[in-house]
Each structure stands twice: as structure tokens, then as C-alpha cells.
C-alpha positions as CSV (number, residue, x, y, z in Angstrom):
1,M,-13.5,-10.7,-7.9
2,E,-15.9,-7.8,-7.5
3,N,-15.7,-5.6,-4.4
4,S,-19.2,-6.6,-3.3
5,V,-18.4,-10.3,-3.5
6,L,-15.2,-9.8,-1.5
7,K,-17.0,-7.9,1.2
8,E,-19.7,-10.6,1.4
9,K,-17.1,-13.4,1.7
10,L,-15.2,-11.4,4.3
11,H,-18.3,-10.9,6.3
12,H,-19.0,-14.6,6.3
13,L,-15.4,-15.3,7.3
14,V,-15.5,-12.8,10.2
15,D,-18.9,-14.1,11.4
16,S,-17.4,-17.6,11.9
17,A,-13.8,-16.7,12.9
18,D,-12.2,-17.5,16.1
19,T,-10.6,-14.9,18.4
20,K,-7.1,-15.5,17.0
21,L,-8.1,-14.9,13.4
22,L,-10.2,-11.8,14.4
23,E,-7.1,-10.4,16.1
24,I,-5.0,-11.0,13.0
25,L,-7.5,-9.5,10.7
26,Y,-7.9,-6.5,13.0
27,S,-4.2,-6.0,13.2
28,V,-3.7,-6.1,9.4
29,A,-6.7,-3.8,8.7
30,S,-5.7,-1.2,11.3
31,E,-2.1,-1.1,10.1
32,F,-3.3,-0.7,6.5
33,H,-5.6,2.1,7.5
34,Q,-3.2,3.7,9.9
35,T,-0.4,4.1,7.2
36,A,-2.5,6.5,5.1
37,D,-3.5,8.5,8.2
38,D,0.1,9.0,9.3
39,L,1.1,11.0,6.2
40,T,1.3,14.7,6.5
41,P,-0.5,16.9,3.8
42,E,3.0,17.6,2.3
43,Q,3.7,13.8,2.1
44,L,0.3,13.2,0.6
45,A,0.9,15.8,-2.1
46,E,4.3,14.3,-2.9
47,L,2.8,10.9,-3.1
48,K,0.1,12.1,-5.5
49,R,2.7,13.9,-7.6
50,R,4.8,10.7,-7.9
51,L,1.7,8.5,-8.6
52,D,0.6,10.9,-11.3
53,L,4.1,10.6,-12.9
54,F,4.0,6.9,-12.6
55,D,0.5,6.7,-14.2
56,A,1.6,8.9,-17.0
57,G,4.6,6.7,-17.7
58,K,7.0,9.4,-16.9
59,M,8.7,7.8,-13.8
60,F,11.7,5.7,-14.6
61,F,13.3,3.1,-12.3
62,S,16.7,1.6,-11.8
63,T,18.0,-1.4,-10.0
64,W,20.1,-1.0,-6.9
65,D,23.3,-2.0,-8.8
66,E,22.6,0.6,-11.5
67,M,22.2,3.3,-8.9
68,I,25.4,2.4,-7.1
69,S,27.2,2.4,-10.4
70,K,25.8,5.8,-11.3
71,I,26.8,7.3,-8.0
72,E,30.4,5.8,-8.2
73,N,30.8,7.3,-11.7
74,E,29.8,10.8,-10.8
């Protein structure tokens, strides 16, 4: 769904929402927005570095069990 359609649907939902739903939506939106604001410039730079690696296919992942095994074998 396009961004503009989502915004329009959300506006209609908010316009007809009761207080409880508005409080829930506000809480979710403020937490989502607050998370990005809480990062320091250094953390943002590290996040960008890691996202760039991920986007380039150069970031590799392991399961928890694989990591434990690797640590135990060192």
C-alpha cells in the first residue's frame, strides 16, 4: 500500500477513534520516534556502518547455538 493511502486511512481512523485507541496510537508513535532520537551521533554512525554492510551483503549472521559453540571452541 502506498504511503499516501496509508496516511489517508490512518487519518480517517484517528478522526473516528475513541480515547483509548488514541492513547495507544500515541504511545506507539512516540516510542517509535523517541528510539531514533535517543541515539548519540556515534551510535548513529555505527548503525549506518552496519546497515551499509548489511545492504552490501557483507554482514554475516549466526544462530545463538553457533555463537556459543564458537566461543567454547576458542
